[in-house]
C-alpha positions in Angstrom: 71.9 65.4 -145.3 68.4 65.5 -143.8 65.9 67.9 -145.1 65.4 70.9 -143.0 62.4 73.2 -143.2 62.9 76.8 -142.2 60.1 78.9 -140.8 60.3 82.5 -140.0 58.5 84.1 -137.1 59.4 87.7 -137.0 63.2 88.0 -136.6 63.6 84.5 -135.3 64.2 81.5 -137.5 63.4 78.0 -136.5 64.7 75.0 -138.4 62.6 71.9 -138.2 64.4 68.6 -138.7 62.3 66.5 -141.0 64.3 63.4 -140.8 65.4 61.3 -137.8 68.7 60.3 -139.3 70.6 62.4 -136.9 69.2 60.9 -133.7 71.3 57.7 -133.7 74.4 59.9 -134.1 73.4 62.2 -131.3 72.4 59.5 -128.8 74.9 56.9 -129.7 76.7 57.6 -126.4 73.7 56.2 -124.4 74.2 52.7 -125.8 77.2 51.8 -123.5 75.2 53.0 -120.5 72.3 50.8 -121.4 74.6 47.8 -121.4 76.2 48.4 -118.0 73.0 49.6 -116.3 71.8 46.1 -115.4 75.1 45.3 -113.7 74.9 48.5 -111.6 71.4 47.7 -110.5 72.4 44.1 -109.6 75.2 45.4 -107.5 73.2 48.0 -105.5 69.9 46.0 -105.0 71.3 43.8 -102.2 72.2 46.9 -100.3 68.6 48.0 -100.2 67.4 44.5 -99.1 70.0 44.2 -96.3 69.2 47.6 -95.1 65.6 46.7 -94.6 66.2 43.5 -92.6 69.1 44.6 -90.4 68.8 46.6 -87.2 71.7 48.7 -85.7 73.1 47.4 -82.5 73.0 49.7 -79.5 76.3 51.3 -78.5 78.7 49.2 -76.4 78.1 51.5 -73.4 74.4 50.8 -73.3 75.1 47.0 -73.3 77.5 47.2 -70.3 75.9 45.7 -67.1 75.0 48.4 -64.6 77.4 47.0 -62.0 80.4 47.1 -64.2 82.3 50.3 -64.7 82.7 51.4 -68.3 86.0 50.7 -70.1 87.0 48.4 -67.2 89.9 46.0 -67.7 88.7 42.4 -67.3 91.1 41.6 -64.5 90.2 44.7 -62.5 86.6 43.5 -62.2 87.8 40.8 -59.8 90.0 42.9 -57.5 88.7 43.7 -53.9 86.5 46.7 -53.8 85.0 46.5 -50.3 85.0 44.4 -47.1 82.3 43.3 -44.7 82.3 42.0 -41.1 80.1 38.8 -40.9 77.5 38.2 -38.2 79.5 35.3 -36.8 81.8 37.9 -35.2 81.7 37.9 -31.4 83.5 37.7 -28.0 84.7 34.4 -26.6 85.1 34.9 -22.8 87.8 33.0 -20.9 89.6 32.0 -24.1 93.0 32.8 -22.6 92.2 32.8 -18.9 89.6 33.8 -16.4 90.1 37.6 -16.9 90.8 37.4 -20.6 88.7 37.1 -23.7 89.1 37.0 -27.4 87.3 38.7 -30.2 86.6 36.3 -33.0 86.3 38.3 -36.3 85.1 37.0 -39.6 85.6 39.3 -42.6 84.5 39.0 -46.2 86.6 40.5 -48.9 84.4 41.2 -52.0 85.0 42.2 -55.6 83.0 44.5 -57.8 80.3 41.9 -58.3 79.9 41.5 -54.5 81.4 38.0 -54.6 83.7 36.7 -51.9 87.3 36.5 -53.0 90.7 35.8 -51.6 93.2 38.6 -52.0 96.3 40.0 -50.4 96.2 43.0 -48.1 97.0 44.5 -44.7 94.2 44.5 -42.1 93.8 46.8 -39.1 91.1 46.1 -36.4 90.0 48.6 -33.8 87.4 48.4 -31.0 85.4 51.5 -30.0 82.8 52.4 -27.5 79.4 52.9 -29.2 77.9 56.4 -29.2 74.1 56.2 -29.9 72.3 58.8 -31.9 75.4 60.3 -33.4 76.6 60.8 -37.0 79.8 59.1 -35.9 79.0 56.2 -33.6 82.6 55.6 -32.7 83.4 56.8 -29.2 86.5 56.2 -27.1 88.9 53.7 -28.6 89.2 50.6 -26.4 91.6 48.4 -28.4 93.8 48.5 -31.4 95.6 45.4 -32.5 98.8 45.0 -34.5 98.3 45.1 -38.3 97.8 41.7 -39.9 99.9 41.4 -43.0 98.3 39.1 -45.5 100.4 40.1 -48.5 102.4 36.9 -48.0 100.8 33.9 -49.6 101.5 31.6 -46.6 100.1 34.1 -44.0 97.1 34.8 -46.2 96.2 31.1 -46.5 96.6 30.7 -42.7 93.8 33.1 -41.9 91.6 32.0 -44.8 88.6 29.8 -44.1 87.7 28.2 -47.4 84.4 26.6 -46.3 83.2 30.1 -45.3 84.9 32.0 -48.1 86.2 34.6 -45.6 89.1 35.5 -43.2 89.0 34.6 -39.5 91.0 36.5 -36.9 91.2 35.7 -33.2 92.1 38.9 -31.3 93.0 38.6 -27.6 91.6 41.1 -25.1 93.3 41.4 -21.7 91.0 43.9 -19.9 87.6 42.9 -21.0 85.1 45.8 -20.7 81.6 45.2 -19.2 79.8 42.6 -21.2 76.5 44.5 -21.5 78.1 47.5 -23.2 77.7 48.0 -27.0 80.7 48.5 -29.1 81.8 49.4 -32.6 84.4 47.2 -34.4 86.1 48.9 -37.3 88.1 47.0 -39.9 90.4 48.6 -42.4 92.2 46.8 -45.3 94.9 48.3 -47.5 95.0 46.4 -50.8 98.0 45.9 -53.0 96.5 48.5 -55.3 96.7 51.1 -52.5 92.9 51.2 -51.9 91.7 51.7 -48.3 88.6 49.6 -47.6 86.8 50.3 -44.3 83.7 48.8 -42.6 82.1 49.0 -39.1 80.2 46.4 -37.1 77.9 46.9 -34.1 78.2 44.3 -31.3 77.7 43.9 -27.6 80.1 42.4 -25.0 77.9 39.4 -24.5 77.6 38.7 -28.2 79.3 35.3 -29.0 80.2 33.8 -32.3 
């Protein structure tokens, strides 16, 4: 047993251990920890180094191009979203006789990226008088043609002009209005998804394609 020296300070008694023989016994449990400590440090050190060199990626929403809706299915990005009447559109006088004419219409069908595409749909074309300085420039309706069904692949290909990447429609006009008057041509397309796409185009009676 180690030698102990007892000192009295008032009512308190303090025993002083004169020998270090008990220290190995008391701290013998530290020895296994000393053995595994290097392995623990070796395991966690790569985490600190990798954390210093890596940078967190921004969320997926911030990496989405501004023209693409969030959480959009890939195939839906190439469906028609709007239509546009081209500047080639115009009247062709005397196409079907002296008192007749035809309205030659060129229409672009575009996807979400504003690229011209070929897609099925039903087109409706209407010709109106032009009302200047009005929030609604459409005046009296002059002509409305039969709907053009392009949901059939054969009919769709018949009106498609691949070198222009657009659709061409030749619409007969029996009673041609005065050639100097301005008009509004309205085109509407109902897609297979049920969307209604509409556009308007300003032209005059003497405007030729």
